[in-house]
Structure formats: structure tokens, C-alpha cells
N, C-alpha and C positions, 0 to 999 in steps of 0.2 A: 543574441546582446545586441544587434544591431536593431530587429524588431522591437525589443523592450524599450531602447533608448529612444525609438520611432515611437512608441506610445505613448512615451513617457514627454516627449516632446510636443506631441499632439494635445495631451492635455493640459499641460503649463498655457500653451496657445489658448485652448478653449476658456480658460481659468485666465487670461491675461496676466498670469503669477509672471513675468518676465526678469525680474531679476533672479528668482531661481530658476528661471530656463537659463538666463546666463551663465549662474551658476554650476548648472547640469551637464553644460556643454564645456564649459572648461578645464571639465574633470577628463574631457575623454581627448582620446587620440584624434588629430585631425580628420585620418583616413575614414574614422568611426563619424565622425562629423559629417561629412562628405556626401557619406552614404544616407546619412538620414534628410542630408537635403534636397538628395536626388528623389527620395519618396516622397516629398511634398510639395503642396502645389506650387507654382509659377510665384504667386502674391505672397503665399505662405516663406518661402525662399528667401527671397530677396529681405524681407523682415527681419528672419531669422540671423541671416548672414552678417546685418548691419548692427546686431548686438555683440556679436565677437571682438575683441580686442583684435587693432591693427594687424601685429605680429601671427595671431591665430587664424584670423580671415584669409591673410595670405597664403599658410600652409595650408588651410580646407580646400582654397579654391586649385592649388595645384593638385588636389587628389579628386577633384571634382571631373567628371568626363566629357568631352568637347560641347556636347548638344548641350548638356545643363551649363555649363560655363555661358553660352551664348545668350541662353534664357536669362540669366543672374544678372549679366552686364547690362542686358536690354532695362532693368528693374532698379539698378542703381545710378546715383549721379555721377555728375563729370569728374569730380575729384577723387571718386574710389574709384571710378575705373580706371582712371592715370595713373593710380595707385597701385592697383595690382596690376595693369599691362606693364608697368614700369619695375613690378619687383618680379614678375614670373620668369623662370628662367629662358633662356633664349629659345632653345629647342621646343619647349611646352606653347612658347607664345606662336611660334610659327605653325604648329599644329593647329592651332587653333584660328589664327587668321585665313590659312588655307584653306579652311571650310567657310570663310564668310561673303558674300557677296562684295564687289570691289569698290563699291560706295561704302559700303560699311568699314573695308579695312583701311579707305584713305581716312575716317575718319577716325579710326583707333591710331593709325600711325600720326595723327598730327598731335595725341595725346602723351607720346613717348617723348623723352630727352632727344637731345641731338645726338648722342652716343646711342641710345637703346633705337633709336630710328634708322640709324644705320647699318646697326647691326642687322633689324629686321628685315629690311630691304636688302641686305646681300643674302641672310639664307633664305629669303622666299625667291630670289632669283636663280637658285638649282634646283634643278630637274626635279620633278615631284619620285619618291619614293626612294632617292640618292641619301648617301651618305651627306651631303652637304645640306638638303632639308632635315635631316635626322640629327646632327650637330648641334652642341653647344659654342659657346666662345669664352664659357664661363671654365680655365683653367689656368693651372698655375705653371710660368716657362720660366726657365733659367739661363744662364747665359753659359757658356763652356770656360770662362777665363776667371768666373766666380770660387769664389772659396766657397768650404763647407758651411762657416759662419756666417759667410755674407749671404749664402742660399738661403740657410733657416730663416735669416732675419728677413729676407723677403717673403719668405712662406707665412711668417705669424703676420708680416704687415698684408699681404694680399687674400690668406686664405677664407676671411670674415666673408668675400663676396663671389669666392667660386663654389661650385658643383660638387667639386670631387679634390683633395688634396693625396690622394694616395700613391697616385703615380707624377711624377714630375718630367717635363716633355725640356731639353737642351736644343735650344736653338742659337743658330750663329749671328754675325752682324746683320745679315740680310735675314734674318727670319727663317732661313733654312732650318727644317729639322735636322739635327745631327747626333741625337742621343735620348737616350731615359734611364730613368733610377724611379725606385721606388723612395717613400719618404722615411722607412726603416732602415734601408743602407744609406741613407744622408745622413738621419741622426746618431746612427753608430759610428760615422765615419770622424776622422780627425779632424778638428777645426779649421785648420791651415790646407787642408789637401784641396788639388783643385777639381773642380766637376771633371771636367774633360779627361780627367785620368782614373775617374772613377764611375764613368757613365757607361752605360752600353749602347754601342753604338748601331748596332744592327737589331731595331726593333720592326715591329710589326707596325704598316700603318697603311691607311686608305686614301683613296683618295675623293675629291670631293664629288664625283660623279659614278661612284663605286654603287650597284644597286644595292637596296639594304638587306634582300635575302641573301646575300654575298657577306655581308658586315656580320647580319646574326649566325651565318656558318662559322665565321672568323672568332666569332665570340665564342661558341658552341666547342671548335679545337681547341682555343688555346684558355680556356675558361679566365679571361679577361676581365678587370674591372671597369676598364675604359681602354678606347682604342683611340690613337689620335689619327687626324684627318689633315692631309695636305693639297696644295693644290697642284696644278700644273708645275708650276716651279720648284716645288717641293716645301714649300714656305708650308708652316706649321697655319692651321685657320681654325682650327676648332678639335673638341674632342667627342667621342661617342660615350656615353654611361650604357652600362648592363640594363638600367630600367630603362631605359628608350629601346633596348633591344628587345626587351620581354616584351613590349607594346607590340613591336614589328612581329614578332614569332605569334604572338595573339593574331594579330590582325590576319597575317598570310594565311596560316591555320583555319581560320575562320575562312578565309575567301576561297580557301582547297574544298573543304568541305561543301561549302556552297557550289560550286562549280561540279565538284564530282557526286553531286545528288540531282544536278541537271538544275539549279538554279543560278540564277544573276548573280555578282558578286553581292556582299553584304552592304547596304546602306543605313539601316536604322536595327535597333537591337528588335527582340522578337515580339514584345509586349508595346513598342513604340512605332509599330508599325499600320498602318491603316487598313484596310480591306483593299482597298486599291491598289495599295504600294503592293499588299501579298501576293495579290493576282497576278500584277506587271512582272514579279519575280518570277512566278512560275510559267506563265502563259508562254512565253517565246519557245522555251525549249521545248515543253510537252509539246507543242506545235509540230515542230521540227522533226521529234521524235514519232510524232504518229504519221509524218509524211514517210520517214525511211521505213516505220514497221510496214506502209504500205505495201512494198516490197515483197512482204511476206504474205499478205495478201496473192498477188501475183504469182508468187513462186505457187501455193497452193493449186490454184486456178489452173498454173499448166500444167499441176502432176495430178488432177482432180479426177483422170481415166485412170492413174496408179492405188488411188485412193477408194477409186470402187470396186476395182479388182479385187485389192487386199484391205479390206476396212482396217483389219489389226493394226494396221502401220499408223494410223490416228491416235490409236491409245498411247503411243509412246513421243510422240510430238512433245509434249509440256515439257516430259524430264529430261527429253534431249537439250531441248532448247534452254532450258533452265541451265542445265550445268555446264551447257557451256558457257552461257551468261556470268555464272559464278566462277566458273575456272579462270574465263578473263578477265575479270574485276579483280581477283583476287591477285594475280599476274601483274595488272595495271599497276595497283594499291602497291605493292612491294618495289615497283620502278620507282613510281612517283615520288616516295620517299627516299628513296635511294638517290634519286637526282637532286631532290630537295636538301638534302644533307649533305651533300658533295661525293657519297660514296659509288656512284652511278654517274660516267659523264658521256654524252653523245658518241665520242671515238671507241667503246668499249662496246660497240652496238653488238658487233660479231661474237662478242663474247656471251654478251647477254643473249643472243639468240642462240647460241648453240646450249647454254646452262638452260634455257627455257624447251629447247626443243627434246632435250632428254627427261626434263622435270615432266613434260607434258608427255613422254612416251611412257613412262612411269605409271602415272597418275591413271592414262588412258587405258593402259593394259589391266592395271588393278580393277578400276571401274567399269570398262567395256566385258570384261570375264564376268563383275558381277550381274549386270543389264541385260548380259546375252543369256546367262543362266534365269533369271527373273524371267525376261520373255518368253523362253522356252516352257518354264514349270505354268505360267500363265496362258500360254497360245498352244502348248503342244505341237507346236512347228518350228523344227531347226532351223529353216531360212528365217523364218521372223527373229529367233535367237540370233542369227548371225548378221541377219541387215542391223540390229540394235547395237548389238556389240562393235562390229566394225565401224558404225557410225561413230559412235560416242568415241570410240580412240581417235578417228581421224580429226572430231568436233572439239577435242578435249587440246589435242596438240596444236591445231587452227587458233585457237580461242588464248592458248598461255602464249604461243610466241606475238599475236594481235596482241594481248594484252600488254607485251611489255616492250614492242616494236612502234605503236604509236605515239606515246609518249615521248619515248625517243625522239622520232620523227618531229613531233611537237615543237621540243625543246630546240632543235636543227631550225627549225620554221619563226623560232622566238614567240612559239604560241605558249601559255600557260599551259605544262602539260598535266595536270588536275581536268582538263576539259574532255581526254582522251579517257574517261572512267566511268565508272557507274555505268548509267543508264545507256551513253553514247556506244560504249564497247557494247553492250548488252542488246543493243540493237542492232549492231554489225554482226553480232554472232549468232543471234538469230537467223539473217537471212542468208548466211552463209550454212548455219547449220542446217536448214531447210535443204536449200541446194544438193548437200552431200547426203544426207539422208536419203533423199529420192533416187539420187543418184548409185548409191551405193544398193538398194532396194533393186535399182533397173537392173544391176548387174550378176546380184545373189539371184533374185527369184525372177528376171528376164521381163519384168511388165514394160509395157509401153506408154511413154507419158501421154 
């Protein structure tokens, strides 16, 4: 659908049939129009955007990604830019402004109304990747001494300007969050009943400095549509809605995938990266991994006499280190995912260690026995079979434990656990695996290193 619409828009632009273009776009959802605008050239994007009715243009702008919003704003006049910035939801506007140079931010802030400028400055003042940066101030609050009829009248009056009204929050005279209730509960209650008598006093909330990953975990655990945000004094200052959390989950997952693959954190989408950006993302990690892998070369050099004495040992090195690396990566992936979802905590390190030791032992016995038999069949030497089998057993246990404990150690040190996965784990296991292999060979075959 999006491709067909994009082709139709480009066709009408070529024909300069602007009235048909306008009517075509008005029949589609704002998200579909946003995807089309992101595929057009910057000049065409600005032109097509100006054809849209004001209300539709504001909705379309909300669905565009941050980079294209920036490009579009540069092509629009001051009045239209001011309209868009003032009509945007506070959280989306914060996401846009935090990506811009300070000079541009100052210019855009001057286009905001006094009220919106105050909100924008407040949200930008919170720490990046915190609940304060993520929240919106467009919410409905109720007073605890209101009746249901008074509360419903207040909802009807303020709802058009709010992001969501399905969950309502009750505040005291000094704006402290004291409870909450759903719109459904409010609508079904008797009109003369007081809000304080029907609200839920014990509701889940987050602080302005709560990390966005923790916020996402709370949404996942409770299935919320929105969650209230309070300041240090417990005053209600905003709410976070589920759509913003979906963006966080996507960003965090993308970042973890990049880091686990030995890449820098993502800055641009794949096709928007220049060759220089693509190289810069990869070269640092690859250089570090080459440095670490150089230890493997040194180990082979140390045990070169062993290899010369029993050349057959070299045949099984790739199998040994690859299996160890894969085992460590599997273990690390499970633990990192458990940390991300809140299932595994740092204080459970001993429990994780014991579990992975047991898992590694079973896997090592099974795979070690298989490798032992295979090595014996190919080399017709019992000693080679024992060296390969015993080495693989030890390497798998070590890899399993390392893959589980390194992410926990990273979490303890306040480093992203995803760093301790993929190429990093594999490289460490390569070095350890070679040492184990040749030391087992020394014991079984009695070789000198």
C-alpha cells in the first residue's frame, strides 16, 4: 500500500496535478502519508506537506521520524513551524529538540507560546533516557474532594487537549499524587459520590529520574496504557503513554543488537548511513577484537612444539573454539535478555552460576563424548580422542559460566550487559579454549610445550 501510494504521489507531482494529489492524500491515514513523505526528496516533502490541511498536517508530522522532521522544518516558513511545534505533544517535541544543535533549539523555543516554552524547558532539563524526558504533561487530573459529576464535567472540558483520558489521576491541594481511577469507573459511578471514596490509593508510579528501561519493564509487567510520573516531592508532573514505551523498547533492542554484534550504538538507519559512518561504527570494535585475538596467536606460538609433535591436534582447534564461542554466546544471550526483562537480578549471581555450571556440565558431557568418538574415528588414536573430548567438556563449562557471569558483572559496574556478548565473549573463549586444549594434551599425551 505504501509503495503504491508513493508511486501515485510521485506521478501526480510529475504531472503537476496538485489538486488530485491533495485529494488522494486526504483519503489516507496520517501514518501512511508520513511514510510517503519520508520516501520523497526534501524539496518534494516540503511542497507536498504544505498541500495538507492544517489538522492533517499536524497529525502527519507526529508520525514522521525525528530526522525527517528536522529536514521538513527547515523547508517550512516560520508560521507553519510555530504551529507544528506548538501543536506537538510535549514528549514528541522533546525527542525532536534533544536531537538538534543548541542554536536551532533556541530558535524553535522562541516560536513556542509561553506555556509550551515552559513545558519544553522543563522536560529538556531532565536527564536523557529518564522518565522525565519521556513523559508528556497532557493528562487529566482530578481533585479528591470532587464529586463524580464535577469530575466528568472537568474531563469533558479538558479532554480535547489531552493525549489520553482512559486513566485519570487524583491529586491533593498541593498536587501530590494520591490515587487514580479509570474513565470507565468514573462514568459508571453515582454522580454524587466523592472521588476520594472510589479512587485507588495504591497505584504504580515512576519518578522523573527513573531510567526508561525500568519504565518499559513496568509497562510490560502490568500491561498499562499509561503510568504517572512524580517529582521528588511526590507531585504529579506528567504521564508516560504506551506508544512512547514502544519507541523505547525498539530503541533499546536495536542498541543491544548492535552492541552484541560488536557495533557502536545506532545513530542512523541502515540506508541513511554514509560509507564513512558505516566504517566508523565497525572499525573500533574490530580493532579491539584483533588485539584480543592476538593472544590466540601467542598461545599457538607457545605451544608450537606440541603441535609439531602431534600435528593432529591442529585439526580440532576450529571445532573446539567455535563450540566454546557459540556456547558462551547462547548463555550470554539468555542472561542479557533476563536482565533486560527484570527476570534476572545481579543479586542472583550465585543462583545463575550454579544453574549454568549444571547446564554446562550436561552439555559438555554430551558434546564431549560425541567429539571424543569422532576424533578417535578420524585419527585412530585414543589419546587424541580423550584430549578433544575432555577439552571440549571443560571449555563448554567455562564458556557457559563466562557467558552468564560477564553480563552480570557489567550490570554491577553500570555498563550495558550487551557489551559482554557476541564477539567479546567469543574472543575470550577462544583464548581460554586454546590454553585448556593444550594443557589437557600435556596431561594426557605428556607433551612438552
